[in-house]
C-alpha distance (Angstrom), angle and dihedral (degrees) to the residues before:
residue distance angle dihedral
M1 . . .
D2 3.74 . .
G3 3.78 117.9 .
G4 3.80 91.2 -20.9
R5 3.81 92.5 -54.0
D6 3.79 123.5 117.5
A7 3.80 108.1 -110.2
S8 3.83 90.6 -141.0
A9 3.82 93.9 53.7
G10 3.79 91.5 102.5
H11 3.78 95.8 45.1
E12 3.79 115.1 118.9
L13 3.83 91.3 -120.7
S14 3.81 97.8 44.5
A15 3.81 94.8 96.4
L16 3.79 91.1 48.6
A17 3.83 90.8 48.0
R18 3.83 91.0 51.2
R19 3.82 91.6 50.2
L20 3.81 92.0 47.2
R21 3.81 92.2 48.4
A22 3.82 92.2 46.5
G23 3.81 91.3 49.1
M24 3.79 92.6 49.2
I25 3.79 92.2 48.7
E26 3.81 91.8 46.6
R27 3.81 92.7 50.0
W28 3.81 95.5 47.0
A29 3.81 93.4 40.8
A30 3.81 87.7 57.9
V31 3.82 92.1 48.6
L32 3.81 90.5 49.0
H33 3.84 93.4 42.1
A34 3.81 89.2 -124.6
P35 3.79 119.0 169.5
P36 3.81 119.2 -117.8
S37 3.79 94.2 -101.6
P38 3.81 130.2 126.9
G39 3.82 90.3 -118.5
A40 3.78 92.7 54.2
R41 3.80 90.6 43.7
W42 3.82 94.9 58.1
L43 3.79 91.3 42.9
V44 3.81 92.1 51.9
W45 3.81 89.3 47.9
G46 3.81 89.1 52.3
L47 3.81 91.2 51.3
I48 3.81 90.6 49.7
N49 3.80 90.0 52.9
A50 3.80 90.8 47.5
L51 3.81 88.2 52.9
F52 3.81 90.3 53.1
G53 3.80 90.5 48.7
L54 3.78 92.7 49.6
A55 3.82 91.0 47.5
E56 3.79 90.2 52.8
M57 3.80 90.8 50.2
V58 3.81 90.3 51.3
D59 3.79 90.0 47.5
D60 3.81 92.6 54.6
A61 3.83 91.6 41.9
T62 3.82 94.5 -115.7
I63 3.81 88.7 129.1
T64 3.80 134.7 7.3
A65 3.78 124.3 -107.1
D66 3.81 88.7 -111.2
Q67 3.80 90.1 55.1
A68 3.80 90.8 49.1
V69 3.80 92.2 50.5
R70 3.80 90.4 48.6
E71 3.82 92.7 48.9
L72 3.81 93.1 46.8
G73 3.79 89.5 49.6
L74 3.80 90.2 53.4
L75 3.79 91.1 49.4
I76 3.80 92.1 49.8
E77 3.81 91.4 47.6
A78 3.80 90.1 51.1
A79 3.79 91.7 47.1
A80 3.82 97.0 44.3
P81 3.82 97.3 85.5
R82 3.82 90.1 50.7
L83 3.79 91.4 50.6
T84 3.78 92.3 61.8
D85 3.83 96.9 47.4
């Protein structure tokens, strides 16, 4: 960050990255019945990133797919009360 501005804001892919991120958050927020609030938005983004991390761990055989599904379920259960605030 430089002066409160994202250093990547001028990058040629920054607009595409923002649209992709917004679309992912919108899709998962709908699945999770999250309200359109900033708090729900960051929480949904965190869950998306956890999903990517779990998928990578399954891909490199660190955990099984069943373990990943179980862990993601626990994360969603823990996040659910915060999504309705």
